[in-house]
C-alpha positions in Angstrom: 63.2 109.5 99.6 66.7 109.6 101.1 69.3 111.9 99.3 72.9 110.9 99.5 76.1 112.4 97.9 78.6 110.2 96.1 81.6 112.4 95.7 84.6 112.2 93.4 87.3 114.9 94.1 89.9 115.0 91.4 92.8 117.1 90.1 94.0 114.6 87.4 92.5 113.1 84.3 90.0 110.4 85.1 87.2 110.1 82.5 87.0 106.3 83.0 86.6 106.9 86.8 83.9 109.3 86.2 81.9 106.7 84.2 82.6 104.0 86.7 81.5 106.1 89.7 78.3 107.1 87.8 77.6 103.4 87.4 77.9 103.0 91.2 75.5 105.9 91.6 72.9 104.3 89.4 73.3 101.0 91.3 72.6 102.9 94.6 69.5 104.6 93.3 68.2 101.5 91.7 68.9 99.0 94.5 68.1 101.2 97.5 65.7 103.7 96.1 67.9 106.6 97.1 68.3 109.9 95.3 72.0 109.9 94.6 73.8 113.1 93.9 77.0 112.5 92.1 79.3 115.3 93.0 82.4 115.7 90.9 84.7 118.3 92.4 87.1 119.2 89.6 90.5 121.0 90.2 92.1 119.6 87.0 94.1 121.5 84.4 92.1 123.0 81.4 92.6 120.0 79.0 91.6 117.4 81.6 88.7 119.5 82.8 87.4 119.6 79.2 87.8 115.8 78.9 85.8 115.4 82.1 83.0 117.7 80.9 82.8 115.5 77.8 82.8 112.4 80.0 79.9 113.9 82.1 78.0 114.8 79.1 78.2 111.2 77.8 76.8 109.6 80.8 73.6 107.8 80.2 70.6 109.2 82.1 70.0 107.1 85.2 66.7 107.2 87.3 67.3 108.7 90.7 70.8 110.1 89.9 71.7 113.8 89.7 75.0 114.7 88.4 76.9 117.9 89.5 80.2 118.6 87.9 81.8 121.7 89.6 85.1 123.3 88.5 86.9 125.4 91.0 85.2 128.7 89.8 81.8 127.1 90.6 83.0 125.7 93.9 84.5 129.2 94.9 81.2 130.9 94.0 79.3 128.5 96.3 81.8 128.9 99.2 81.6 132.7 98.9 77.9 132.7 99.1 77.9 130.4 102.2 80.6 132.6 103.9 78.7 135.8 103.0 75.5 134.4 104.6 77.4 133.3 107.7 78.8 136.7 108.1 82.2 135.6 109.6 84.9 138.2 110.0 87.5 135.7 108.9 85.7 134.8 105.6 88.8 135.5 103.4 91.0 133.2 105.5 88.2 130.5 105.6 88.0 130.6 101.8 91.7 129.9 101.5 91.3 126.9 104.0 88.3 125.5 102.1 89.8 126.0 98.5 93.6 126.4 98.8 95.9 126.9 95.9 97.5 123.6 96.6 96.5 119.9 97.1 94.5 119.3 100.3 92.8 116.1 100.8 90.9 117.5 103.8 89.7 120.6 102.0 88.3 118.9 99.0 86.3 116.6 101.3 85.1 119.6 103.4 83.8 121.2 100.3 81.9 117.9 99.5 80.5 118.1 103.1 79.2 121.6 102.6 77.7 120.9 99.1 76.0 117.8 100.5 74.4 120.0 103.2 73.2 122.3 100.5 71.7 119.4 98.6 69.9 118.1 101.6 71.9 114.8 101.8 72.0 112.5 104.7 75.4 111.1 104.0 78.7 111.6 101.9 80.3 108.6 100.1 83.8 109.3 98.9 85.8 107.8 96.0 89.2 108.7 94.5 90.3 109.2 91.0 93.4 106.8 91.3 91.4 103.7 92.2 88.9 101.4 90.5 86.3 98.8 91.4 86.9 95.1 91.8 85.0 92.7 89.6 83.1 89.5 90.4 81.8 87.5 87.6 82.4 90.5 85.3 80.2 92.8 87.4 81.7 95.8 89.5 81.7 95.2 93.3 80.3 98.5 94.6 80.9 99.6 98.2 77.8 101.7 98.2 75.8 98.5 98.7 76.9 98.2 102.4 76.9 102.0 102.9 73.3 102.5 101.9 72.1 99.3 103.7 73.6 100.4 107.1 74.2 104.2 107.4 71.7 106.2 109.4 70.1 103.1 111.1 70.1 102.2 114.8 72.8 99.7 115.4 70.6 97.4 117.1 68.4 97.2 114.0 71.1 95.8 111.8 70.7 92.1 112.8 70.3 90.3 109.4 71.8 93.2 107.5 75.4 92.7 108.6 77.3 89.4 108.7 78.3 89.7 112.4 78.6 92.1 115.3 81.4 93.1 117.4 79.8 96.1 118.9 79.6 96.8 122.7 75.9 96.3 123.6 76.1 99.7 125.3 76.4 101.3 121.9 73.4 99.4 120.3 71.0 102.3 120.5 73.3 104.7 118.7 73.2 105.5 115.0 75.5 103.9 112.5 77.6 106.9 111.1 80.4 105.1 109.2 80.6 102.4 106.6 83.9 101.6 105.0 86.5 99.2 103.7 89.9 99.4 102.4 91.8 98.7 99.1 93.8 96.0 97.5 96.7 96.4 95.1 99.6 98.9 95.4 100.5 100.4 98.7 98.4 103.6 99.4 101.7 105.6 100.2 104.7 105.6 97.9 107.1 103.6 100.1 107.3 100.3 98.4 110.5 101.2 96.6 112.2 102.2 100.0 111.3 98.8 101.3 112.9 97.2 98.2 116.0 99.3 98.4 116.7 98.9 102.2 114.2 97.0 104.5 116.0 98.6 107.5 115.5 102.1 106.3 111.8 101.3 105.5 111.2 100.2 109.0 112.9 103.3 110.4 111.1 105.7 108.1 107.6 104.1 108.4 108.2 103.7 112.2 108.1 107.5 112.3 104.3 107.3 111.7 103.7 105.0 114.8 102.8 106.9 118.0 105.2 106.7 120.8 104.7 104.3 123.6 103.8 101.1 121.7 105.4 97.9 122.9 108.1 96.9 120.5 106.1 93.8 119.1 103.1 95.9 118.4 105.3 98.5 116.9 106.9 96.0 114.5 103.5 94.7 113.5 102.1 98.3 112.8 105.1 98.9 110.6 104.7 95.7 108.7 101.0 96.3 108.1 101.3 100.1 107.4 99.8 101.3 104.1 99.0 97.8 102.9 95.3 98.0 103.0 93.6 94.6 102.6 96.5 93.1 100.8 95.9 91.4 97.4 93.2 88.9 97.9 90.4 89.6 95.6 86.7 89.8 96.6 84.7 86.6 96.5 81.7 87.1 98.9 80.4 89.7 101.3 81.6 90.0 104.9 80.4 92.9 107.0 80.9 93.6 110.7 79.1 96.1 112.9 81.8 97.4 115.2 83.8 100.4 116.4 85.7 100.7 113.2 89.5 101.0 113.3 90.9 103.9 111.1 93.7 101.5 109.9 91.1 99.2 108.4 89.5 101.9 106.1 90.8 103.9 103.2 89.4 107.4 102.3 88.8 106.2 98.8 86.2 103.7 100.2 84.2 105.4 102.9 80.9 106.9 103.8 80.0 109.1 106.6 76.8 110.3 108.0 76.0 114.0 108.4 75.7 113.3 112.3 79.6 113.5 112.1 80.6 115.7 109.2 77.9 118.2 109.9 79.5 118.7 113.3 83.2 118.6 112.6 85.3 119.0 109.5 88.5 117.6 108.3 92.0 119.3 108.8 92.5 121.6 105.8 96.4 121.0 105.7 97.9 121.4 102.2 100.3 119.0 100.6 99.9 116.5 103.6 98.6 113.0 103.1 96.7 111.2 105.8 95.1 114.2 107.5 91.8 113.4 105.9 91.4 110.4 108.2 90.6 112.6 111.2 86.9 111.8 111.3 87.6 108.1 111.4 89.6 108.5 114.6 86.8 110.8 116.1 84.1 108.3 115.3 86.0 105.5 117.1 86.9 107.5 120.0 83.3 108.6 120.6 82.2 105.0 120.3 79.8 105.7 117.4 78.9 102.5 115.5 80.3 101.7 112.1 80.2 98.9 109.6 83.5 97.5 108.3 82.9 95.5 105.0 85.1 93.8 102.4 84.1 95.5 99.2 87.6 96.8 98.8 88.6 99.2 96.0 91.7 98.5 93.8 94.4 101.2 94.4 96.9 102.1 91.7 99.6 104.7 91.2 99.3 107.1 88.3 102.1 107.8 85.9 102.4 111.4 87.3 103.3 110.1 90.7 106.2 108.1 89.2 107.8 111.1 87.4 110.6 113.0 89.0 108.4 116.1 89.8 105.6 113.8 90.9 108.0 111.8 93.1 109.3 115.0 94.9 105.8 116.3 95.4 104.6 113.1 96.9 107.6 112.7 99.2 107.1 116.2 100.5 103.5 115.3 101.3 104.7 112.2 103.1 107.2 114.2 105.1 104.5 116.7 106.1 102.4 113.8 107.2 105.1 112.4 109.4 105.4 115.9 111.0 101.6 116.2 111.4 101.4 112.9 113.2 103.2 114.6 116.2 100.2 116.9 116.6 97.5 114.5 115.5 98.7 111.8 117.7 98.2 114.1 120.7 94.7 115.0 119.6 93.8 111.3 119.0 95.1 110.4 122.5 92.9 113.1 123.9 89.9 112.0 121.9 90.3 108.4 123.1 90.6 109.5 126.6 87.5 111.6 126.4 85.4 108.7 124.9 81.7 109.2 125.5 82.3 112.6 126.9 82.8 113.8 123.3 79.0 113.4 122.8 76.4 115.9 123.9 73.1 114.8 125.7 71.6 114.0 122.3 74.5 111.7 121.4 76.1 114.1 118.9 79.7 114.9 118.6 80.6 118.2 120.6 82.7 120.4 118.3 84.0 122.5 121.1 85.7 119.6 122.8 87.4 118.7 119.5 88.6 122.3 118.9 90.0 122.4 122.3 92.1 119.3 121.8 93.3 120.5 118.4 94.3 123.8 119.8 96.1 122.2 122.6 98.2 120.3 120.1 99.7 123.4 118.7 101.6 123.7 122.1 103.6 120.4 121.8 107.4 120.6 121.9 108.7 121.0 118.3 111.8 119.1 119.3 110.2 115.8 118.4 109.7 117.0 114.8 113.3 118.1 114.7 114.2 114.6 115.4 111.8 113.2 112.9 113.3 115.4 110.1 116.8 114.3 111.2 115.8 110.6 110.8 114.1 111.2 107.5 117.0 113.2 106.0 119.5 110.7 107.0 117.6 107.7 105.8 116.8 109.4 102.4 120.4 110.4 101.8 121.4 106.8 102.5 119.2 105.7 99.7 120.7 108.0 97.1 119.3 109.2 93.9 115.9 110.8 93.9 115.7 110.2 97.7 118.9 112.2 98.4 117.3 115.0 96.4 114.2 114.8 98.5 116.5 115.0 101.6 118.0 118.2 100.4 114.5 119.5 99.8 113.5 118.7 103.4 116.7 120.3 104.7 116.1 123.5 102.8 112.6 123.8 104.1 113.2 122.5 107.7 112.1 125.4 109.7 109.1 126.1 107.5 107.9 122.4 107.5 108.0 122.4 111.3 106.2 125.7 111.6 103.6 124.6 109.0 102.8 121.5 111.1 101.9 123.7 114.1 100.1 126.4 111.9 97.9 123.7 110.2 96.5 122.6 113.5 95.8 126.2 114.3 94.0 126.6 111.1 92.0 123.4 111.8 90.9 124.6 115.2 89.6 127.8 113.6 87.7 125.8 111.0 86.1 123.6 113.7 85.1 126.7 115.6 83.0 128.1 112.7 82.0 124.7 111.0 78.5 124.9 112.7 77.8 128.2 111.1 79.1 127.1 107.7 76.9 123.9 107.7 73.9 125.9 108.8 74.2 128.5 106.1 75.2 125.8 103.5 71.7 124.4 103.8 69.4 126.0 101.1 72.5 127.7 99.4 72.1 127.2 95.7 74.3 124.7 93.9 74.8 125.4 90.2 72.4 123.6 87.9 73.6 120.0 87.6 74.7 118.6 84.2 72.6 115.6 84.7 68.8 115.2 84.6 66.9 117.1 87.2 64.6 115.4 89.5 61.5 116.8 91.2 62.2 118.6 94.4 62.3 116.2 97.4 62.1 117.5 101.0 65.0 116.1 102.9 
């Protein structure tokens, strides 16, 4: 029986999401005969954590589903055991990168990867707490349907399973390692208000996320399409495509990856930086590994916390750090694309050493480009006034640190790539605390 990990990282109240994702886990086990490990990684405040424990306790038993609800103390204990077994000299630093005292989209998913290894899972399926499922005739539209139907299979064997193929025949013998879709609803990044206030400022700010060198027409199109996901058209019928999946067509609230990828390379552990958790999507495409793009899009919405003054400033700081991170990440992505098939070893697996080298090289880029990015961002935000002018002052006061952090984050990422193989090897067999759901007989992965 195949084991898979359906994970929900959260740092906010989401009892309803827990119940909904548990229903998806039950669907996956029922329809595909998989053993689905529902892994809730909880970094919430005490009151929300208690509400989540109650929500988990109230979940109805579901055949084939095992629920694990781990607060940060339980996650930290697991990580310490893995690090001790690996015997790495940098264990304390690595613990900080894997479980930082700040929001990190990459770090929470890296923890899910290691826990999935411990549980003997073949894939990780990620959802987010600020999203929900679409409905069709009153029933939820679960992305896990396409994920379990295709992941881990040889691309050439998917005829009749996917609606169409756009895959290079030269990749047909490779394993499908990615299945994903996007979202409908509100923009994934909080920039809609900027567009409403001043469309020209919006184009200038969002343009900072577009790599240099694109023709102007392409650049305008990328800006127009940025952060919009799949728009607003609701789901009516399935459409799936076997292809080299573009990272711009997938959202990290709606993605599944095979351990052939995340068992080899982690995500950047940068804190308070949106977008860095998309790294593996770029790696999969560059290495010409097959994926399935489908249309079971999740509904994105913005929480009330993100709309508060404090939440606004925190999010705009994460957005600014993302724009600075792109200077380094775009250099890595260009290197990955140039390497192509050379990223794979003779067995067709991603080579971590090549990835680490490119990441380390990116720390040597000229910081002048990020100086210019911050100049543009500060000027644009000041022109908008109000809370944006306050954010501009925040950026100005932290200018040197923000630029230095963008470089240091990549150095930390290179360190993590270097040791990831040892961490995943020692995660296997490491005990995960007793799940809160029904235990199943042991199954050899």
